[in-house]
C-alpha positions in Angstrom: -35.8 22.4 -1.7 -35.3 23.2 -5.4 -31.9 24.7 -4.5 -30.9 21.4 -2.8 -32.1 19.4 -5.8 -30.0 21.7 -8.1 -26.9 21.1 -6.0 -27.5 17.3 -6.3 -27.9 17.6 -10.1 -24.7 19.6 -10.3 -22.8 16.7 -8.8 -23.4 14.8 -12.0 -20.9 17.2 -13.6 -18.4 17.1 -10.8 -15.5 15.0 -11.9 -14.2 14.4 -8.4 -17.6 13.2 -7.2 -18.1 10.9 -10.2 -14.6 9.4 -9.6 -15.4 8.8 -5.9 -18.8 7.1 -6.8 -17.2 4.8 -9.4 -14.4 3.9 -7.0 -16.8 3.1 -4.2 -19.1 1.1 -6.4 -16.2 -1.1 -7.5 -15.2 -1.6 -3.9 -18.8 -2.5 -2.9 -19.0 -5.2 -5.5 -15.8 -6.7 -4.1 -17.1 -6.9 -0.5 -17.6 -10.7 -0.4 -14.3 -11.5 -2.1 -11.0 -11.8 -0.1 -7.7 -13.5 0.0 -8.7 -15.8 2.9 -5.1 -16.7 3.6 -4.6 -13.3 5.2 -8.1 -12.5 6.4 -8.2 -15.8 8.3 -5.2 -14.5 10.2 -7.0 -11.3 11.0 -9.9 -13.4 12.3 -7.5 -15.3 14.5 -6.1 -12.1 16.0 -9.7 -10.9 16.6 -10.4 -14.1 18.6 -7.3 -13.6 20.6 -8.3 -10.0 21.3 -11.8 -11.0 22.4 -10.3 -13.6 24.7 -8.6 -10.8 26.6 -5.0 -11.4 25.5 -2.7 -8.8 24.1 -1.7 -8.8 20.4 1.4 -10.9 21.0 0.6 -13.1 24.0 -0.9 -15.7 21.7 0.2 -17.0 18.2 -1.3 -15.5 15.1 -0.2 -11.9 14.8 3.1 -11.1 13.1 2.9 -7.4 12.3 3.7 -4.2 14.1 1.0 -3.0 16.6 -0.7 -0.3 14.5 -2.7 -2.7 12.4 -3.4 -4.8 15.5 -5.0 -1.8 17.1 -7.2 -1.3 14.1 -8.2 -4.9 14.3 -9.2 -4.3 17.9 -11.3 -1.4 16.7 -12.9 -3.6 14.1 -13.8 -6.1 16.9 -15.5 -3.3 18.8 -17.5 -2.3 15.8 -18.6 -5.9 15.2 -19.7 -6.4 18.8 -21.5 -3.1 18.9 -23.3 -3.1 15.6 -23.2 -6.5 13.9 -23.2 -9.3 16.5 -21.9 -11.6 13.7 -20.4 -14.2 16.0 -17.2 -16.0 15.0 -15.2 -13.9 12.5 -14.4 -16.9 10.4 -15.4 -20.5 9.9 -14.4 -23.7 8.0 -15.6 -24.1 4.4 -16.3 -27.8 4.7 -17.0 -28.2 1.0 -13.3 -27.5 0.3 -11.9 -29.9 3.0 -10.8 -32.2 0.2 -8.1 -29.7 -0.7 -6.9 -29.2 2.8 -3.5 -30.6 2.0 -3.1 -28.5 -1.2 0.3 -27.0 -1.6 -1.1 -24.2 -3.8 0.1 -20.8 -2.7 -2.3 -19.0 -0.2 -4.8 -21.9 -0.2 -7.0 -22.3 2.8 -10.5 -23.7 3.4 -11.4 -21.0 5.9 -14.0 -18.4 5.2 -14.2 -14.9 6.8 -17.6 -13.6 7.7 -19.1 -11.0 5.3 -19.6 -8.7 8.3 -15.9 -8.8 9.2 -14.8 -8.3 5.6 -17.2 -5.3 5.4 -15.8 -3.7 8.5 -12.2 -4.1 7.6 -12.7 -3.1 4.0 -14.6 0.1 4.9 -11.7 1.1 7.2 -9.3 0.6 4.4 -11.6 2.3 1.9 -11.5 5.4 4.0 -7.7 5.3 3.9 -7.9 4.8 0.1 -10.0 7.9 -0.2 -7.8 10.0 2.1 -4.7 8.8 0.2 -6.2 9.8 -3.2 -7.4 13.2 -1.8 -3.9 14.0 -0.5 -2.5 13.5 -4.0 -5.4 15.5 -5.4 -4.5 18.3 -3.0 -0.8 18.2 -3.8 -1.3 18.2 -7.6 -4.0 21.0 -7.5 -1.8 23.2 -5.2 1.2 22.7 -7.4 -0.4 23.1 -10.8 -3.5 25.2 -10.0 -5.3 22.9 -12.5 -8.4 21.1 -11.2 -8.6 18.8 -14.2 -5.1 17.5 -13.5 -5.9 17.1 -9.8 -9.0 15.0 -10.6 -7.0 12.8 -13.0 -4.4 12.3 -10.2 -7.2 11.3 -7.9 -8.6 8.8 -10.4 -5.1 7.3 -11.0 -4.8 6.6 -7.3 -8.3 5.8 -6.2 -9.1 3.5 -9.1 -5.6 2.0 -9.3 -5.8 -1.8 -9.4 -3.0 -2.1 -6.7 -4.9 0.2 -4.3 -8.2 -1.5 -4.9 -6.7 -5.0 -4.8 -4.8 -4.3 -1.6 -7.7 -2.9 0.4 -10.6 -4.8 -1.2 -9.3 -8.3 -2.0 -6.0 -8.9 -0.3 -7.2 -6.8 2.7 -3.7 -5.7 3.8 -2.9 -2.4 5.6 -0.3 -1.1 3.0 -2.7 1.7 2.1 -2.6 2.9 5.7 1.1 3.3 5.5 0.8 5.0 2.1 -1.9 7.4 3.4 0.2 8.4 6.5 3.3 8.9 4.2 1.4 11.3 2.0 -0.1 13.1 5.0 3.4 13.5 6.3 4.3 15.3 3.1 1.2 17.5 3.2 1.9 18.5 6.8 5.6 19.3 6.1 4.4 21.6 3.2 2.2 23.3 5.7 4.9 23.5 8.4 3.1 21.3 10.9 6.3 19.5 11.9 5.2 17.7 15.1 2.1 16.3 13.4 4.2 15.3 10.4 6.5 13.3 12.7 3.5 11.6 14.2 2.1 10.6 10.8 5.5 9.4 9.7 5.7 7.1 12.7 2.4 5.6 11.8 3.5 5.2 8.2 6.8 3.4 9.2 5.2 1.2 11.9 2.6 -0.1 9.6 5.0 -1.0 6.8 8.7 -0.2 6.7 9.0 1.1 3.1 8.5 4.8 4.0 11.8 4.7 6.0 13.6 4.7 2.7 12.6 8.4 2.0 13.7 9.7 5.4 16.8 11.5 4.0 14.7 13.3 1.4 12.2 14.4 4.0 15.0 15.8 6.2 16.6 17.6 3.2 13.1 19.0 2.3 12.8 20.5 5.8 16.3 22.0 5.5 15.7 23.5 2.0 12.3 24.9 3.0 14.0 26.7 5.9 16.0 28.5 3.2 19.3 27.0 4.4 18.9 28.6 7.9 20.7 26.0 10.0 19.1 27.0 13.3 15.6 27.1 11.9 16.1 23.8 10.1 17.4 22.2 13.2 14.4 23.4 15.2 12.0 22.1 12.6 13.7 18.7 12.4 13.7 18.5 16.2 10.0 19.1 16.3 9.4 16.4 13.6 11.7 13.9 15.5 9.9 14.7 18.8 6.5 13.9 17.1 7.9 10.7 15.6 9.5 9.5 18.9 6.6 10.4 21.1 4.1 8.7 18.8 6.4 5.6 18.6 6.6 5.3 22.3 2.8 5.5 22.6 2.4 2.9 19.8 4.7 0.4 21.5 3.9 1.2 25.1 1.5 -1.8 25.6 4.2 -4.1 24.2 6.8 -2.6 26.5 4.6 -3.2 29.5 3.8 -6.8 28.4 7.5 -7.6 27.6 6.7 -8.5 24.0 8.6 -5.7 22.2 10.7 -8.1 20.2 7.7 -10.0 19.0 6.1 -6.8 17.9 9.0 -6.4 15.4 8.7 -10.0 14.1 7.5 -8.8 10.7 10.9 -7.2 10.1 13.0 -9.9 11.7 11.1 -12.7 9.9 11.9 -11.0 6.5 15.6 -11.2 7.4 15.3 -14.8 8.3 13.3 -15.4 5.1 16.1 -13.9 3.0 18.7 -16.1 4.7 16.6 -19.2 4.0 16.4 -18.4 0.3 20.1 -19.0 0.1 23.4 -17.3 -0.7 22.4 -15.7 -4.0 19.3 -14.1 -2.4 21.4 -12.8 0.5 23.8 -11.2 -1.9 21.0 -9.7 -3.9 19.4 -8.3 -0.7 22.8 -6.8 0.4 23.4 -5.3 -3.0 19.9 -3.7 -3.1 20.3 -2.5 0.5 23.7 -0.8 -0.3 22.3 0.5 -3.6 19.4 2.1 -1.8 21.7 3.7 0.8 24.2 4.9 -1.8 21.5 6.3 -4.1 19.7 8.0 -1.2 22.8 9.7 0.0 23.9 10.8 -3.5 20.4 12.2 -4.3 20.1 13.9 -0.9 23.4 15.7 -1.4 22.1 16.9 -4.8 18.8 18.0 -3.2 20.7 20.1 -0.6 22.5 21.9 -3.4 19.6 22.5 -5.7 16.7 24.4 -4.1 14.7 24.8 -7.3 11.3 22.9 -7.5 12.1 21.2 -4.2 8.6 19.8 -3.9 8.8 18.1 -7.3 12.3 16.8 -6.6 11.3 15.3 -3.3 8.4 13.4 -4.8 10.4 12.2 -7.8 13.4 11.2 -5.7 11.1 9.3 -3.3 9.5 7.4 -6.2 13.0 6.4 -7.5 14.2 5.1 -4.1 11.0 3.3 -3.4 11.2 1.5 -6.8 14.6 0.2 -5.9 13.5 -0.9 -2.4 10.6 -2.9 -3.8 12.7 -4.9 -6.3 13.4 -7.6 -3.6 9.7 -8.1 -2.8 7.3 -7.3 -5.5 4.1 -8.3 -3.8 1.2 -6.4 -5.4 0.2 -4.6 -2.2 3.7 -3.3 -1.5 3.5 -1.1 -4.5 0.6 0.9 -3.0 3.3 3.0 -1.2 4.9 3.8 -4.6 1.7 4.7 -6.5 0.9 8.2 -5.1 4.5 9.3 -5.9 4.3 7.9 -9.4 0.9 9.6 -10.0 2.2 13.0 -8.7 5.2 12.7 -11.1 2.9 11.9 -14.0 0.8 14.9 -13.4 3.5 17.4 -12.4 7.0 16.3 -13.4 6.9 14.1 -16.6 3.8 12.6 -18.1 5.8 9.9 -19.8 5.7 8.1 -16.5 2.1 7.3 -17.4 3.3 4.3 -19.4 4.8 2.8 -16.2 1.5 3.3 -14.4 -0.5 1.7 -17.2 1.8 -1.4 -17.3 1.6 -1.7 -13.5 -2.2 -1.4 -13.7 -2.3 -4.4 -16.1 -0.1 -6.4 -13.6 -2.2 -5.3 -10.7 -5.4 -6.6 -12.4 -3.7 -10.0 -13.2 -2.3 -10.4 -9.7 -5.5 -9.3 -7.9 -7.4 -12.1 -9.6 -4.8 -14.8 -9.8 -3.0 -14.6 -6.5 -6.3 -15.7 -4.9 -6.1 -19.1 -6.5 -9.5 -18.5 -8.0 -11.6 -20.4 -5.5 -10.0 -19.2 -2.3 -11.4 -15.7 -3.1 -14.9 -17.2 -3.2 -14.9 -19.0 0.2 -17.0 -16.3 2.0 -19.6 -16.3 -0.8 -19.8 -20.1 -0.7 -20.3 -20.3 3.1 -22.2 -17.2 4.0 -24.4 -16.4 1.1 -25.3 -19.6 -0.6 -25.2 -17.8 -4.0 -22.7 -20.3 -5.3 -21.6 -23.8 -4.3 -18.2 -25.3 -4.0 -19.1 -28.0 -6.6 -19.8 -25.3 -9.2 -16.4 -23.6 -8.8 -14.0 -26.5 -8.1 -13.8 -27.6 -11.7 -12.7 -24.1 -12.7 -10.3 -24.1 -9.7 -8.8 -27.4 -10.9 -8.5 -26.3 -14.5 -6.7 -23.1 -13.6 -4.3 -24.8 -11.1 -3.6 -28.1 -12.9 -0.2 -28.3 -14.6 -0.6 -27.4 -18.3 2.9 -26.4 -19.5 6.2 -27.8 -18.2 4.8 -28.3 -14.7 3.2 -24.8 -14.5 -0.5 -24.1 -14.2 -2.4 -21.2 -15.8 -2.3 -19.4 -12.4 1.5 -19.9 -12.2 2.0 -18.5 -15.7 -0.3 -15.5 -15.2 1.2 -14.7 -11.8 4.7 -14.9 -13.3 3.6 -12.6 -16.1 2.1 -10.1 -13.6 5.1 -10.2 -11.2 7.6 -9.8 -14.1 5.8 -6.8 -15.5 6.0 -5.2 -12.0 9.7 -6.0 -11.8 10.5 -4.6 -15.2 8.6 -1.5 -14.5 10.3 -1.0 -11.2 13.7 -1.5 -12.9 12.6 1.0 -15.6 11.9 3.8 -13.1 15.5 4.8 -12.2 16.7 4.8 -15.9 13.6 6.8 -16.9 14.4 9.3 -14.1 18.1 9.6 -15.2 17.1 10.1 -18.9 14.6 12.8 -17.8 17.3 14.6 -15.8 19.8 14.4 -18.7 17.2 15.9 -21.0 16.3 18.6 -18.4 20.0 19.5 -18.1 20.3 19.7 -21.9 22.9 17.0 -21.9 21.0 15.1 -24.7 18.4 16.3 -27.2 14.8 16.6 -26.0 12.5 13.8 -27.0 9.3 15.2 -25.8 7.4 18.5 -25.8 7.9 21.2 -23.2 5.4 20.9 -20.3 
């Protein structure tokens, strides 16, 4: 018994355990808060599932199937353990604002049980994501302290916490499977790597941007042996294709395969609706991503030194360019693990980019929820606060105060612009670092 107690006491000095506890406590405090604009859609999908319809046979679900299957799992958990009834209800105290044109406004409230179930699923993904970065950094540096810091920078990152605990979006699932893909490739588990990559891509499309680097990584790790590289790539492709078929099989049988890709096609329609300038910008960024990816991939094939570091840094650069068109806070979750790895292994000056993004993440996590919408579940399901007590604050923050802009508008603009500036800074910072490494310009930092 005393030995068990001593082990428990030792945990107080375990940095990784302390980081996990702090991260979990922050998330627990955020259980009743949510961006109801999105969680209300998840509740609608759950109702459709319970009615016996497929994901796309009724209106309400606009993502690829993977997240829908997880929502189905959440329905099963609710019915088995919580019996919480309808996953959402109307917040009648906020009906007066039903015609509000404020972004993401809704008077719906998701049940605390549903929020808890969905968030716990996403928290597990947060933890696995952070642990993969911990593993990669520790393996590369053999420095447990650096690995723990890497874990903290991912697990307590405002973007990661905000995406899974407030916005309640599945971006962390995509990021987790992306990092698992890399871990599996390092361990030469190519079929499983392909399976994980398919989940990453079919949750959110951003990971498709790094596909050339992953293929080059496999080739370089095969020591340039064309036959062995082809075999390994074939195994990864088989894993990807086989898993993709299984993911989309229900939609193939229902005849709703095109609707299951609506998230991607809707983004294209959205770009067209924004006008000619936005179309040109999207085309420019698309061509830039393709051109940069090909250029970097060719360089990666010629330079076999530190291939692990190069693959991670190249992926960070290309993802930063991809995200310039849409800088929604949750999208950056896919970028964060690559950025953190580069901070701890490649160049610690990237930490300033992480810090600035963290400030933006805090601002956007709070302000994108329009300051009362995030409280809907608390108002309806707990009785801890009333709508009357928060509506004056809601009005003050959303009323026009400066040239037609509200405080929320101004702070959201600040947060978004910080993110855009930091994303724009990543490629030049990378180029500068490479010039320094190649001794083309004098060094401006100490040797690592």
